[in-house]
C-alpha positions as a printed Julia matrix, in Angstrom:
136×3 Matrix{Float64}:
 -58.24  33.21  -60.0
 -58.85  29.88  -61.55
 -56.37  28.05  -63.96
 -57.55  24.98  -65.89
 -55.03  22.71  -67.94
 -56.66  20.27  -70.04
 -54.25  17.39  -71.16
 -55.44  14.58  -73.21
 -54.05  11.65  -75.09
 -55.54  11.47  -78.38
 -55.7    8.29  -80.49
 -56.98   7.69  -84.16
 -60.42   9.5   -84.29
 -62.36   5.98  -84.35
 -61.04   4.83  -80.97
 -61.67   6.67  -77.69
 -58.75   7.97  -75.9
 -57.27   5.7   -73.01
 -57.93   8.31  -70.66
 -58.34  12.04  -70.13
 -56.66  14.14  -67.08
 -58.27  17.37  -66.19
 -56.26  19.72  -64.0
 -57.94  22.59  -62.05
 -55.76  24.93  -60.01
 -57.73  27.56  -57.89
 -55.44  30.43  -56.5
 -56.22  31.65  -52.95
 -55.28  35.18  -52.01
 -52.98  34.0   -49.47
 -51.07  32.03  -52.38
 -52.37  28.56  -51.56
 -53.99  26.71  -54.53
 -56.59  24.15  -54.34
 -55.81  21.38  -56.94
 -58.35  19.19  -58.32
 -57.16  16.59  -60.83
 -59.62  14.22  -62.38
 -58.73  11.27  -64.53
 -61.3   10.0   -66.67
 -61.37   6.56  -68.35
 -63.88   5.42  -70.92
 -65.8    2.29  -69.93
 -67.47   0.0   -72.65
 -69.67  -2.44  -70.61
 -71.26  -2.79  -67.27
 -68.62  -5.29  -66.4
 -65.68  -2.63  -67.14
 -67.64  -0.26  -65.0
 -67.63  -2.86  -61.96
 -64.11  -3.84  -62.64
 -63.29  -0.06  -62.36
 -65.24   0.28  -59.1
 -63.4   -2.5   -57.56
 -59.84  -1.19  -58.94
 -60.46   2.45  -57.82
 -61.56   1.31  -54.33
 -58.44  -0.49  -53.95
 -56.59   2.67  -55.36
 -58.32   4.77  -52.99
 -57.14   2.77  -50.07
 -53.6    2.89  -51.48
 -53.83   6.8   -51.81
 -50.89   7.39  -49.7
 -48.62   6.63  -52.64
 -50.09   9.21  -54.66
 -49.86  11.46  -51.49
 -46.09  10.79  -51.16
 -45.6   11.56  -54.9
 -47.38  15.0   -54.32
 -45.36  15.55  -51.18
 -42.16  14.9   -52.83
 -43.26  17.26  -55.73
 -44.1   20.17  -53.19
 -41.08  19.4   -51.32
 -38.88  19.85  -54.44
 -40.67  22.93  -55.39
 -40.34  24.49  -51.99
 -36.41  23.6   -52.39
 -36.41  25.3   -55.68
 -38.32  28.37  -54.93
 -37.19  28.96  -51.36
 -40.93  29.32  -50.05
 -42.45  27.37  -47.42
 -44.69  24.88  -48.86
 -47.07  21.89  -47.89
 -49.92  19.7   -48.88
 -53.14  19.75  -46.9
 -56.6   18.28  -47.2
 -55.69  15.46  -49.63
 -58.69  13.49  -50.6
 -58.99  10.58  -53.64
 -62.32   9.55  -54.68
 -64.25   7.82  -57.67
 -67.37   7.46  -59.53
 -68.85   5.85  -62.66
 -70.49   8.78  -64.63
 -72.83   8.18  -67.62
 -72.24  10.62  -70.47
 -73.91  11.01  -73.93
 -71.1    9.04  -75.49
 -70.89   6.12  -72.81
 -69.74   5.53  -69.44
 -66.51   7.19  -67.72
 -64.56   5.99  -64.65
 -63.3    9.02  -62.96
 -60.66   9.27  -60.28
 -60.56  12.51  -58.41
 -57.73  13.96  -56.3
 -58.28  16.95  -54.49
 -55.61  18.92  -52.46
 -54.68  22.22  -50.91
 -51.0   23.47  -51.72
 -49.92  26.06  -49.35
 -47.3   28.43  -50.8
 -47.9   27.61  -54.38
 -47.97  31.17  -55.76
 -45.26  34.0   -54.85
 -46.96  36.92  -53.12
 -45.67  40.21  -54.68
 -46.87  43.99  -53.68
 -49.41  43.92  -56.45
 -50.91  40.38  -56.39
 -49.6   36.94  -56.92
 -47.45  35.2   -59.31
 -47.63  31.42  -60.12
 -45.37  29.3   -62.13
 -42.08  28.93  -60.77
 -43.29  25.8   -59.13
 -43.23  24.21  -62.63
 -39.47  24.48  -63.12
 -38.22  21.27  -64.52
 -41.9   20.09  -65.28
 -44.14  17.96  -63.13
 -46.41  14.92  -63.51
 -49.19  14.06  -61.34
């Protein structure tokens, strides 16, 4: 099962949005979920692309802060639902992508969230972890 959430900050049509975030959540049969989060930033020049690469490299080196935020969120969800949960296989990567409308700097975060969905006799139920909202 694949759940895709597309969240975008839109401005006036003449300006590109400052960033776009795409969430892809793939549920496993065991109730785990593989999360793929992509943050895409429009880049207007080669100089901006180089600056993005430098900044993203530093961000990748400091991915521990992002991991700590995800782990806090998962810990809070575990406490709220009473299910055992954990974060595994956490990765951060980045790239510059050429598109028809220009360059994008993309930061990708991927991790496995065990215990994400509630296991029922007839399948899985996802959603109770979102109580109170979440921002990643």
